[in-house]
N, C-alpha and C positions, 0 to 999 in steps of 0.2 A: 704223425702227431705233431702239432704245431709247437715250435719252441717258444718259450716265453722268458724274457729277461726283465725282471722287475727293476724299476728305476730306483734302486736302493733297497736293501733289506731292512726296511724300517717299519715299525708299527706306527700307523697313522692314527693319531688320537684326535678326534674332531670335537670341538666344542660347538655343538650344533645350535645355531641360532634359530633356524627354521628349516623344516623338512617338507618336501613335496613328494608324496608317494603316489605313484600311478595306480589307478584301479586296474583290475585284471583285464586281460585282453577281451575286447568286445563288450566291456561293461556297459557302454552306452549304445543302446539300440538305435540305429539310424532312423530318422523320420521316414515314415512310409512303410516300415517293416513291422509295425506293431499290430497291424490288422490280422496277421497270420504268422505262423511259425515259418521261418525261412526253410525252403526246400533245397536240398543239395542236388547238384547235377546240372547238366545242360550246357549249351554253348551260346554265348552272346556275340553278336556281330555289331561292331561299333564303327560308325562312319566318321572318318577323320577329314578335316579340311585340307590336310597336307601330310606329306611324309614327315615322320620324325627325322630331323636332320642328322642326328647321331644318337648314340646311346650313353655317352660319357656321363657318369653320375655326378660329376663335379663341375660340368660346364653346361650352363643353361641354354636352351634352344627353343623356348616357347611352350605354349600350351600342348600342342600335339606331341611334342617330345616328352614333356613331363608326365603325360598319361602313360607313356611306356616306361620311363625311368621309375616312376612311382609304383608301378606294378611289379617291377623286378627287384628294386632296391628298397631299403628302409633307412630311416634316420634314427637318431637317438630319441627324439621326441616328436610328437605330432599333435594335431588338433582333433578333438573328438567331435561328435555331431552337434554339440552345443557350443563349439568354438572355444573350448577350454583346452589348455595344454595338458597332455597326458603322456605317459611313457610309451616308447616303442622299443628300440633296442636297449634303451636305458629303462630299467624297471622303476627306478626312483632316482631322485637327486636331492642334494642338500647344499645349503649355502652357509658354511661356518662363519663367513664374514662377507661383506659386500663385494669383495674382489676374488672370491674363491667359490668354485662350483665343483662338487664331487658327484660324478655319475656312477650309480651302481648298475652294472650291466646285467642283462637277462642271460641266464644260463640255459644251455641245451639248444641254442640256436645254431643252425648250420647254413652254410652257403649252398647254392645249387649244385656245386661240385662235390658236396659232402664234407668239406672242411669245416672245422669248428670256429664259430665267431667268438672273439674275445677282445680285450683291450688293445692288443697289438694292431688289430684292424682299424680301430678308431684312431689311434695315433698316426698310423700310416696314411689314412684318409685325410686327416687334418693337415699333415705335412705335404701331401700331394696338392691339396687345395691352396696351401700357402706358396707352393713352388711357382715362380713366375712363368715357367714353361707350360704349366697347365692352363694359364689364362682363365682361372676360375673367378667368377664375379664375387665370390665370398673371400677372396684372398686378403683384401684389406682387413676384414673382420678377424680372420684367423691370425693374421700377422700382428694383431693387437694383443694377442695372448703373450704374457711374459714367460709362462712355463706350462708345459703339457707333460704329465707324467702318469705312470700306472703303478700304484703301490702294490697291486696284485692283478692276476689275470682278468678280474671282472670289476675293476674299479679304475676310473679315469678321473684325474684331478687337474683342473685348469685354473690357472692364476692369471688375473688381469692386473694391469697397472692401475686402472681406475674402474669404478663401477660402470656397468652398462645395463641400463634398465630394459633393453630389448634383447638381452643375451639369449635367453631360451627361445624366444620367437625367431631369432635369426637362425637357430639350429633347425627349425622346421624347414625354412627355405620356401621357395615357390618357383613358378615357371621362369622367373628372372634370376634366381640365385639358389640353385640346388645344393643340399648339404647331406647327400646320402652316404652311406658307409660301404666301402668296397673292401675286398680281401687284401690284406697286407702281402700275401704271397703273390697275388696277381700284380700288385703295384711294383713289387721288387723284380718281377720277371719281365716287365715291359709289356704286359697284357694290352692288347689294342681295344681300349674301352669304347672307342667310337664305333667299332664294328662288331664287338662281341659283348656278351653280358654274363655276369656271375654275381648274383646278389643273394640276399636273404628273403626277398619279397614273396608275395603270395602267388606269383605266376612266373613261369620259366619260359623265356622266349625260345621257341623251337625252330621255326623257319621264318624267313622274311624275304620279301621281294620289293625293292624300291618302286614306288608308283603302283603297287599291287596290294598285298596284304601282309600283316604281321600276325603270326599264330603263336598263342601262348597256351601252355598246359598248366593246370593247377600244380602248385608245389605241395606234395603230399606230406611234407615235413614242416609246413609253415607253423610258426610259433604261436599263432592265435588259434586256440582250440576250436575245431569245427569249421575253420575257414581256410581258404575261400570256399564259398558255396558252389561256384561254377566249376565245371570240369575243364572248360576251354573258353578262351576269349580270342576273337579274331578282329583285328583292327583293319578296316578297309579304307584305302585312300580314295576319296571322292572330292576332288577340288571344286567342282562346279556346285554352287550353292543350290540351285534348283534341282540338279540331279541327286544331290545328297538328301534333300528333303523328300524327293519322290521315292528314293530308295527306302526311306522309312515308311512312307505310305504303302508301298507295294509289299513290304515285309522282307525286302532284300537285306535290310539291316534292322536291328532292334533299338538302336540308340544312335543319335547324331549330335555332334557338337556344332557350335556356331550357326545356329538357326537364324537366317535373316529376319529382320523385324517385320518385313512384308509378309512373311509366311507364318508368323507365330499365331495370328488370329485364326488361321485356317486349320490348325491342328487340334480341333476340339475333341477328337477321338483319341488323342494321345496325351501322355503326361508331359507338361512343359515346365521348364525351370528358368524363368527370366530373372535377371539381376543385372547390376552394373558395378563393376569394379575396375573397368578398363578405360584408360585415357586414349584419346586420339590426338595426335600432335604432329608437327613437322619438326624433325630434328634439324638443327642448324649447325653446320661445322664451323666453329669459331676459329679454326686454324686455316680456313681458306677464304681469301678475299672474294667478294666484298664483305663477307659475313664475319670477318675478323674485327669489323667496326660495330661496336655496340649500337650505335644510332641506326645502322641499317637493320639490325635484328629487331630493334624496337619498332622501326617503321613497318616492317612486315607484319608485326602484331597489330598495328593500327589499320592496316589495309584490309585485313580479313573481316568479313561479316560472319560471325560465328552462328548467329541465328539462322542465316541462310544455309550454311553448311549443315547444321543439324536438321533443318527442315527437308532439304533436298536429299541428303545422304541417309538420314535415319528417321524420316517421317516426323520430325519434331520431338522425338523421344529423349528423355533424360535432360542433362543440364550442360550448358556451355561453361567453359573455363575462361572467364574474362578477368580473373583476379585470384581468389582463394584456390589453393592447390589441393585442398582436401574436400571431401564431399560434405554437403549440407547435413547438419546434425552431428558432425564430428566435433569433439571438444576443441579441436585446433582449427576450426573454420573461422576465418576472419571476415565478417560481413563488411567491415569498413574497407576491405580491399576489392570488393565487387566493383566492376566497371573500370578497373585499371586499364584494361585494353578493350575499348569499344571501337567500332569502326569510325575512323576519323581521317579522311583523306588529306585534309589540310595539315593535320599534325604529322602525318606520314611524310608529306612533301617537305615540311619544315625540317624534319629530322634528316631526310636525305640531303637537303641543301647543306645542313650543318656538317654532314659527312663528306661533303665535297661534290655532290651530284645535283646540279641546279634543277634538273628535271628528271622524272622517272626514266626517260629514254637514255639518260647519261649513265645509269647504273649498268655495270657490266652484265652480260648475259649470265644467267644461272640455270642450273639443272636440278630437277626434282626426281629422285629415284622412288619408284612405287612398285610394291608387290602387286602387280596389276590383275592377277587372277583371283585375288581375295577382295570381295566386295567391301568389307569393312575398312580396307585401306584405299582401294581404287575409287570408290564413290566419293568420299570426302576429298580425295586428291584432285579429282576432276573439277569439283566446285572451287577449291582453293586456287587451282591453276587458272581457271577462268577469271577469278577475281584479281589475281596478280596481273594477268595480261590486260584486263580491262583498265586497270590502274595505269598501265603503260610500261610495265616491266617486261623484260625479255626473259621469260622462263619457259624451258622446254621440259617435256615429260620423258622420263627414261624408265621403261618397263624392266623390272628385275624379277628373279624368282626368289623363293623363300630362303634358299641357301645363301644367296647373295645378300639378301636383307640382313640375315643373321650375322654374316661375316662382316658386313659394313659396320654394324654396331660396334664391333671390336677393333676394326682396323681403320675406321674413319675414311674409307674410300667412297665418299659421297660429298656433295655440297649441301643439298637439302634432301631429306628423306622422310616421306610419309611413314608414320609408324604408330604402334599402339603398345600399351603395356598394362599389366595388372599389378597393383601394389600387393605386397604379401599380407597386409593387414592395415588397420586404421591408424597406427602410430606414425607420426610425422618423421620418425627416423628413416622411413622409406626414402626420403629425399636424398639422404646421404649416398644411397646406392647409385645415384645418377649425377648429382651435382657437386659432390666433393671432388677435388681435383684428381684424387687417386681412384675414382670410381670407374670400374670397368664397364658399368652400365651405360655411360655416355662420356663423361668429362675427359677421361684419359685419352680416348681416341680422337675426340673433337677438340683437344687442346683448350678446354674451358677451365679457367681458374680464377677464383676470387678468394684472396687470403682470409678476409673477414668471414666469408661464408664457410670456408673450411673450419675456422675456429668455432663458429656457431654450431655447425653440424656435429662436430666432435663433442662439443660441450653439451649439446642437447642429449646425446646418448649417455652421458656420464652424470646427468643431473636427475635427482630423484624428486625434488620439490616440484609439484605440478605448476604452481604459479610461475616459478622461475623458468620451467620448460616452456610455458606458453609465451613468455616474453622473448625467449631465445628463438623459438620457431616463427614467431611473428616477424621478427627482424630478418630471419633467414628467408622467409617467403618474400619479403619486400625486396631483398637483394636479388633473389632469383628472378622476380618479375622485372626488376630494373635491368638486369643483365640480359634477359631475354635469350636464353640458350636454345629455346624452342619457340615455335609458334604454337601457343597453347590453344586448343580448339574446344574439346568437349569430353564429357563422360559418355561413352556410347552404350547402347543397349546390348546385352549379351544373353544368350539363352541356349539351353540344351533341350532336347526332346527325346522321348522314349515311348515305346509301346506300353500299354497299360499293364501288361504282365511283368514288366521290368520293375523290380522292387528293391528298396534299400538305398536308392540314390537320393542325395540331398544337396541343397545349396548350403554350405557351411555358413552359419550366421556371424554377425559381428564384423561385417566388412571383409570376410575371409573367403569370398566366393572363388578366388583363385586357388583355393585349396580343394576344390571339388574333385579334381582329377587325381588319379592314382589311388583312389579308395575302392578299387574293384573287389577287394575281398568281402565287402559288405553287400554286394549286388547278388540278387537271386531272381530266378524266373518262376513266376506263379502260373505254370502251365504244364 
């Protein structure tokens, strides 16, 4: 039996200003499941583009990893199929004032090892995320809490120094910043979270083989009544894009992620789920010369022909990023910033000259690291590399694997790195996860810092007035574009595909496509 030490034997009397109560589990039926009643049973085989790098519920490792993490672990809150916040391990929450959140936890939930979930696990998880040794992307967020306490075993109270308008959304997390809840006992015992799992999620990881397959059995004690529908899920690693799609066609797998744009139109006999929430960009390490010079970083942005990259690498689909950092239609899309970085060789040469390089040949040799077996990175990288070389720069291609890609993001062991990312949602607070100087997502490792930008990104999260927020984030984007920490390229097409008998899968609306993964409790097979 788990011991519980209340944070003070006090009666907590809350003057409730507003309460948000979660609907019952499964209250929102996922799109695509309304045509028939879900059928329990069966095994789904899921084609992954790569191995999950590790299993740690507090350290993000991209889309393929979060599909595993999200199946094994749960967070306090989640998005439903309408893109609305709803309760997960927290049944409901309330905000007695703008800087206080009180979570009422779900009772009767157990971890896969049979131990009971309660507030002790939440506090231990948050403290582990905050611990610098964990290197969790959400550490700056959790470190901003002034107090975390548990008035009783099923209540957690968090106090902030200032309001944070994206507080609850941040608790959902995404493939860049996970916020799952682990067992306090595991955390205290030094459990190897990278290689072992013990969550409250819908599936239990039973066996796994790197480069092979990951086998999950349903959690018979899952807290969502009647779910998961599937008895078993097998994630199969198929790095080659063509082979992965052919595995779907042949029936070797039932579902695949990362369908190349060239293949999408050929899958008319399958269910396809196209969307775009992913950036393609080149990370620039501001801590390594010559990229420690802002003018060089700006010059690289003027050298690139984004339309050519989009045409050759992605068939001309979706939108270039030549200025605004949000998608068109977003309330924080600044049309007047369009064209900030259009191809302009003369401007690039002028900037390089100002940086002390009279000709492109005078710029020191640079290296671009690329996850070369992943077409969504390799194809645009090849185009950008040719453009740099045609301009006269000495840039070489360094092929890396996905584990190195992920490690480089955190340790800064690169000069330039082709990369991609998905925002957790449409709010511009996403920028803080990459461009605030304390951000594990980029700035910290790349030694990128702008004090005014830090102020704005912090202020934006604390400001509730919409007009004031717009002014803040417009200035923030202008600074980011001027600082040029990345070569901004485009929003790329993304898609999944499945056999017609796979039901219950959706693309979460509202710019939340990155939340699609880890919702396997809703999937069922109509066969």
